[in-house]
N, C-alpha and C positions, 0 to 999 in steps of 0.2 A: 835938152841938148847938153847942158852942163853935166848931167849925169853920164851921158854917153861919152863925153870928152874925158871925164874922170876915169871911166872904165878903160878906154883906149890908152890913157896915160899910164894907168896901173899896169896894164899888160905890157906896154912898151918898156916900162922900168924893169918888169920881171924878166924881160928878154934882152935887156941891155947887154948882158954879158955875152950874148951870142952874136952880136953885130959883126964881130971880126970874122966869124965863120963865112958870112956872105961876101965880105970884102976880100978875104984871102984864101977862101976855099979850104978852111981848116977842118976841124972835127965835125962829124955829123951831129944831129940833134940827139935827144935822149932816146934810149932804147924803147921802141913801141911797147905799150902794155895793153892788157886786156880791158874788160868792161869795168866802168866805175859807176856807182850810183850815188847821186847827190840828193839828199833829202833837204828840201827847202821849206822853212816854216817862219812864221812871224817871230817866234821865240818867247822865252819866259825867263825871268830871274827869280821866280818863286821855287825854292828847292823841292817842296812837296809836289808841285805841278810838273817838275821835270821827270818824275817817275813815269809819266806817260810817254815821254820821248825814249826812255830806257826800254819800255815795253815795245815801242815801235821798232827800235833797232834790233831787239832780240828776235822779233817776228820776221824782220827783213833778212837777217842773217840766216835764218832757217830756210826762208823761201829762196834766197840767192846766196848760197854758201861760198861760191867761187868769185863773188863780186866785191870789189873794194867799195866800202860804204863811208861816205863823208856827210857832214852836216853843214848847213848855212842858215843864218838868221837874217831875215829882211829888215828887222827893226834896228836902226842905228842906236836908239836909246837903250834897248836891251843889250846890245853888243857892248856899248860903252859901260853900262852898269856892271856887266859881268867882267869886263876887262879890269875894272877897279877892284874886283874881288880876286884877280889873278887867273880868270878863266877866259881864254881866248877863243872866240867863235868868229869865223869868217863871214863876210857878206857873200852872197851868191857869186858876185863877180870875182872877188879875190879867190874864192874856192875853185872856180873854174880856171882861173889863171894858174893856180898851183897844179891842178890836174893836167893842164896843157903842158906846163913846164916839166912835169914828171913823165910825160910821154903817153898819157892816156888818149887814145884816138876815138874811143866809143864811150860816150857819157850819156847816161839816162838821168834826167832831172825829174824828181817827183815832188810836186807841190803838196804840202800838207795843210794848205790853207782850206778854209771852209768853202769858198766859192771863187770863181775866176774874176776877181776884182782888179783894182788898179795895180796892186802889188804883183799879182800873178802875171799880168800882161807886161809889166815893166821887166820882171825877171826873164820872161820868155823872150822879149825883144832883145834884151842885152845878151842873152845866151847865144842868140844867132850870130852876134858879132864875132864870137870866138870860133864859129864854124866858117864864117865868110872870109876871115882874114887869112893871108898867106901863112902857111905853116901852122894854122890853128887846129882845133879839134876836128877830126874828119866828120864825125856824126854826133849831133846832140839831139836827143829825143826828149820829149817833155810829156809827163803824165798830168792829166787834169786834176784840179782840187776835188774835194769831196762831193759837193752838191753842184751837179751840172745838168741833170736831166730827171725825168720822171722816175726812172728806175732807181737812181741813186737816192732820191728823196724818200722813196718807199723803203729802201733798204735801211736808211738811217733811222727812219721812224720805227721800223720793226725792231732794230737794235735798241732804241730808246725804251720801248715798252717791254721787251723781253729781258734786257740786261741792266737797265739803269733805273727805271721807275721802281721805287720801293714796293715790295710785295704787299705791304699793309695798305697801300693806296686803295681807296674805295671809289666806285664809279662816279659818285657825286663830287669827289675831290678833283680839282683842276691840276693839270700838268702844264707848266709854263716854261717854254724853251727860250732862253735868252741868247740871241745872237749879237754880234758886234755891230753890224751895219757898215755900209761903205758908201762913199761919194762916187759911185760908179753905176752904170746901168744895171750891173749884175745884182744890185741891191734888191731888184724885183724878185730875185729867187726867194728871199725871205717871205714875201707875200704869197708866192707859190707854195712855200712850205706851210704857211698858215692854212691855205686851202686844203692841202693834202692832209695836214694834221686834223683839221675839222672833219674831213671825210673818214678818217680812221677812228677818231674819238672826239665827240662833241665838246668835251671838256679839256681838250688839248689845244693850247694857244701858242703862237710864236710872236715874240717881240724882239726889238733891237735896242742897243744902247745909243747908237748914233744914226740909225736909218729908219726904215719903215718895215713893218708896223712899229709904232712907237709904244712906249710903256703905257701912256695915257689911253691908247686904243685898247690895249690888253685889259687894263683896269676897268674900263667902261664895259667891256664884254663880260668880265667876271662879275661885276655888280649886277648887270642885267640878268645874268643867270642865277643870281643869288648864291654864288659859291661861298663857302665858309672856310675852305682850306685849299691851299695850293702848294704843289711841290715845284720848286724852282730848280731848273736843270740848265747848265751851260751848254749852248749849242756852239761849242768852241773846242778846238783841239785839246787844250789843257784848261784846268780850273786855275787860272792865273789871277793877275791883278783885277781884271774886270769882274771875275766871278767873286773874288774876295771882297772887293770894295763896292762895285756897282750893284751886285746882286745880293750879297749875304751879310754885309756889315750892318752895324747898328747906327750908322750915320743917317740923318733924317731923310736924305734923298736917295737912299738905296731902295731897291725894289722890295726887299724884305720889310723895311721900315714903312714904306708907303702903303704896302698891302696891310700891314698890321694896323696902321692908322685908319684904314678903310674898313676895319673889322674883319679882315680875312687872315686866318692863321697861315703864315708863310714858313715852309720847310725847305731850306736850301739843301740840294744834293750836290756835294762838292766833288764831282768827278768829271774830268775832261773826257771827250769822246774817244780820244786816242788811248785810253786806258783799257778799251774793250776790244776783244779779238774780232768781233763781227764788223767793227768799223775799220780796223786795220786791214782786214781781208778785202774790203772794197778798194783800198789804195793798192794793195798787192795785185788784185785782178787788173786794175787799170794800168798799173806799172808793167805787168807782163804784156798787156796789149800794146802799150806804147813802145815796147822794145821791138815790136814788129813793124813799126811805122816811124817815119822821121818826124812828122808834124802831129800835134795833138788833134784828136777828133777825126782823123782820116783813116 
């Protein structure tokens, strides 16, 4: 509730200068503009990881050359850290308020999150406020995150094995995908991904930093299989802090260190999914579909 009140207050402040229009019948609102695309992601403050976002924007501009493209980060911590570096990135709510104030009546919001967890649903719910309010954005459409159904999971796994897994990987070597995990029912998607991964390759496993399957479960499976080498790949949009620290660092609690301690050679592959065309194409296809419908999944 506090979040929603903040959003409404922010919008009210952005429109404060137009209050006299309603009171005295003055000038009309801003000139209506065309379509805007708002790319929403958790965000990253790691410079090397941000190249994935640059690649996404390049592909999006090619796919939608006549569309205004904006970015928004859902992570307050990341936005604050970047602001301290002189880089201003808006929250989804502020980004929508600006688009509304500039006169955009058609906005398509594409989530670049991995799955429809708490952050996605919060952003989607708040976005509808801008459509429901008087004088708001006429039509806000939302594209689902990456992993939402069997087809998207298959497509992601295909991309992982054709574009991301190193060519020198041998059949007996494991491929371990590290997801973030979420305190939301959609966390079950990672378990579904584990099933799909096992169907595709018996030595491909999926684990999460904060959800299920856990790293301990992955380690137990690797040991039961007698695996001697494992490639660690982020199941994340970018290879940011979690990939650097939780997956690949030399800290004793990183996945790399724990695997090494267990006698398994760990080889981190430091590439986020959004660096690869096959992954971005999934979002573009979903984005084009969402432009035909007001609500996601319909």
